C-alpha positions in Angstrom: -70.7 -6.4 -7.8 -70.2 -10.0 -6.5 -68.1 -10.8 -9.6 -65.8 -7.8 -8.8 -65.4 -8.6 -5.2 -64.9 -12.3 -6.0 -62.1 -11.3 -8.5 -60.4 -9.0 -6.1 -60.4 -11.4 -3.3 -58.9 -14.2 -5.4 -56.3 -11.9 -6.9 -55.3 -10.7 -3.4 -55.3 -14.1 -1.7 -53.0 -15.4 -4.4 -50.6 -12.6 -3.8 -47.2 -13.7 -2.4 -47.0 -10.7 -0.3 -50.4 -11.5 1.3 -49.6 -15.0 1.8 -46.3 -14.1 3.5 -48.0 -11.6 5.8 -50.4 -14.3 6.9 -47.7 -16.8 7.4 -45.8 -14.2 9.3 -48.6 -13.4 11.6 -49.3 -17.2 12.2 -45.7 -18.0 13.0 -45.3 -14.9 15.4 -48.6 -15.7 17.1 -48.0 -19.4 17.5 -44.3 -18.8 18.7 -45.5 -16.2 21.2 -48.1 -18.6 22.8 -45.7 -21.4 22.9 -42.9 -19.3 24.5 -45.0 -17.8 27.3 -46.0 -19.9 30.3 -49.2 -18.0 30.7 -51.3 -17.6 27.5 -52.6 -14.3 28.8 -49.1 -13.0 28.8 -49.0 -14.1 25.2 -52.0 -11.7 24.4 -50.0 -8.8 25.8 -47.0 -9.8 23.9 -49.2 -10.0 20.6 -50.7 -6.6 21.4 -47.9 -4.7 19.7 -48.0 -6.8 16.6 -51.7 -5.9 16.3 -51.3 -2.3 17.0 -48.3 -1.8 14.8 -47.8 -4.3 12.1 -51.5 -4.7 11.0 -52.3 -1.0 10.4 -49.1 -0.6 8.7 -49.4 -3.6 6.3 -53.2 -2.9 5.7 -52.3 0.8 4.8 -49.4 -0.1 2.5 -50.8 -3.1 0.8 -54.2 -1.5 0.1 -52.5 1.7 -1.3 -50.3 -0.1 -3.7 -53.0 -2.4 -4.8 -55.3 0.5 -5.7 -52.5 2.2 -7.8 -51.7 -1.1 -9.5 -55.3 -1.4 -10.3 -55.5 1.8 -12.2 -55.9 0.2 -15.5 -58.4 -2.4 -14.2 -60.4 0.5 -12.8 -60.4 2.5 -16.1 -61.6 -0.6 -17.8 -64.5 -1.1 -15.4 -65.4 2.6 -15.4 -65.8 2.2 -19.3 -68.3 -0.5 -18.9 -72.0 0.0 -17.9 -71.2 0.0 -14.2 -71.7 2.7 -11.6 -68.7 4.1 -10.1 -70.0 3.6 -6.6 -70.4 -0.1 -7.5 -66.7 -0.3 -8.6 -65.3 1.4 -5.7 -67.3 -0.4 -3.0 -66.5 -3.8 -4.5 -62.9 -2.9 -4.4 -63.1 -1.8 -0.9 -65.1 -5.0 0.0 -62.5 -7.2 -1.7 -59.6 -5.5 0.1 -61.3 -5.6 3.5 -62.3 -9.2 3.2 -58.8 -10.1 2.1 -57.0 -8.3 4.9 -59.6 -9.5 7.6 -59.1 -13.1 6.3 -55.3 -12.8 6.6 -55.5 -11.3 10.1 -58.0 -14.0 11.2 -55.9 -17.0 9.9 -52.7 -15.4 11.1 -53.8 -14.3 14.6 -57.3 -15.5 15.1 -56.8 -19.1 14.9 -53.8 -19.1 17.5 -56.0 -16.9 19.7 -58.8 -19.3 19.3 -56.6 -22.3 20.1 -54.8 -20.9 23.1 -56.7 -18.1 24.7 -60.4 -18.4 23.6 -61.5 -15.9 26.5 -63.2 -12.6 26.5 -59.8 -10.9 26.2 -58.8 -13.0 23.2 -62.0 -12.3 21.1 -61.8 -8.5 22.1 -58.2 -8.6 20.7 -59.6 -10.5 17.6 -62.4 -8.2 17.2 -60.3 -5.0 17.4 -57.7 -6.3 15.0 -60.3 -7.1 12.5 -61.7 -3.6 12.8 -58.1 -2.1 12.5 -57.5 -4.1 9.3 -60.7 -2.8 7.7 -60.3 0.8 9.1 -56.7 1.2 7.5 -58.0 -0.3 4.2 -60.5 2.6 4.1 -57.8 5.2 5.1 -55.3 3.8 2.4 -58.1 3.8 -0.2 -58.8 7.6 0.6 -55.2 8.5 0.5 -54.8 6.7 -2.8 -57.8 8.3 -4.5 -56.7 11.8 -3.4 -53.2 11.6 -4.7 -52.8 10.8 -8.4 -48.9 10.1 -8.0 -48.0 6.6 -6.6 -45.0 7.6 -4.8 -46.5 10.5 -3.2 -49.7 8.5 -2.1 -47.5 5.7 -0.7 -45.6 8.5 1.2 -48.9 9.9 2.6 -50.0 6.5 3.7 -46.6 5.9 5.6 -47.1 9.4 7.2 -50.6 8.5 8.3 -49.5 5.4 9.9 -46.7 7.4 11.8 -49.3 9.8 12.9 -51.9 7.3 14.3 -49.1 5.1 15.8 -46.6 7.6 17.3 -47.2 11.4 16.5 -50.7 11.2 18.1 -49.6 9.8 21.4 -46.6 12.4 21.4 -49.4 15.3 20.8 -51.5 13.9 23.7 -48.6 13.8 26.2 -47.8 17.3 25.2 -51.2 18.5 26.0 -51.2 16.6 29.2 -47.8 18.2 30.2 -49.0 21.7 29.1 -52.1 21.6 31.0 -51.2 19.3 34.0 -52.8 21.6 36.5 -56.3 20.9 34.9 -58.5 17.8 35.2 -58.1 16.4 31.7 -59.1 12.8 32.4 -62.5 13.0 31.0 -61.5 15.1 27.9 -59.0 12.3 27.2 -62.0 9.8 26.7 -62.9 12.1 23.9 -59.5 12.3 22.5 -59.3 8.6 22.2 -61.9 8.6 19.6 -59.7 10.6 17.3 -57.3 7.6 17.1 -58.6 4.0 16.3 -55.2 2.5 17.4 -55.5 4.2 20.9 -59.0 3.2 21.1 -58.1 -0.6 20.3 -55.4 -0.4 22.9 -57.5 0.9 25.6 -60.3 -1.7 25.0 -57.7 -4.6 25.0 -55.8 -3.4 28.1 -58.9 -2.9 30.1 -60.1 -6.5 29.2 -56.7 -7.6 30.4 -57.6 -5.8 33.9 -54.3 -4.0 33.7 -56.1 -0.6 34.1 -54.6 -0.4 37.6 -51.1 0.3 36.0 -52.7 3.4 34.3 -53.6 5.2 37.6 -56.4 7.5 37.9 -56.7 7.8 34.3 -57.0 4.1 34.0 -59.9 4.2 36.5 -61.6 6.9 34.4 -61.3 4.8 31.3 -62.6 1.8 33.3 -65.6 3.6 34.3 -66.5 4.4 30.9 -65.1 1.8 28.5 -65.6 -1.0 31.1 -69.5 -0.5 31.0 -71.7 -2.0 28.4 -72.6 1.4 27.1 -69.0 2.4 26.7 -68.2 -0.8 24.9 -71.0 -0.3 22.5 -70.0 3.3 22.1 -66.4 2.3 21.4 -67.3 -0.3 18.7 -69.6 2.4 17.0 -66.7 4.8 17.0 -64.6 2.1 15.3 -67.4 1.6 12.8 -67.5 5.4 12.0 -63.8 5.1 11.4 -64.6 2.5 8.8 -67.6 4.3 7.2 -66.3 8.0 7.1 -63.0 7.4 5.1 -64.7 4.9 2.7 -67.5 7.6 2.1 -65.1 10.4 1.4 -62.9 8.2 -0.9 -66.1 7.2 -2.8 -67.2 10.8 -3.3 -63.7 11.6 -4.5 -63.7 8.6 -6.9 -67.1 9.5 -8.3 -65.8 12.9 -9.3 -62.3 11.9 -10.3 -61.4 12.3 -13.9 -59.6 8.9 -14.8 
């Protein structure tokens, strides 16, 4: 298993797209912190990069890598290796590579310019999002045999989590505006890791007052130690569940 993980990590880290992604994140992060007089404002500007670019690249790169590794996977399956070992090694290699790229590109500038609780919260949620969308991409890739269709599904999933989900939530709020939906909204955030990451970071920035009564409800829950632990447990579930479903599908798939 270690040899497969090592091979995948080395192969990905030598990839020009991955090197370009890391360099892009580093230059953007470094530029934002240097342009802003207040480094805390730099974190707010960096927030959109983490919530939009990181999930998109993690989804697309991971899905394409799985499809391009089809022959390699077939070779490994023909060896006396368990499918579980092969798939989890691929997942671990992709996750470590994407997390490393994010840490170098965004984590180092954050540590240099804003090594605060807010900065480390942003770093932690960004690492989680990188791994979560690797797991989702692998599930999409193993479910769909056709490469073009699988990449299309990955893009649709990104659109859903980044844009469509928020639109659906707003629609529900407008339709049931006469009912107290603030507390059910806490449960709805668990259905979208991007929204959960956004709330955790904004609350750490102490801008929840801009969110009105809903922000106060969020702060009462997510601002407590129990709420913080529950949030990271939910993010961990978002890693485990897609990875587990993709493993089940891969074990039964006829290559």
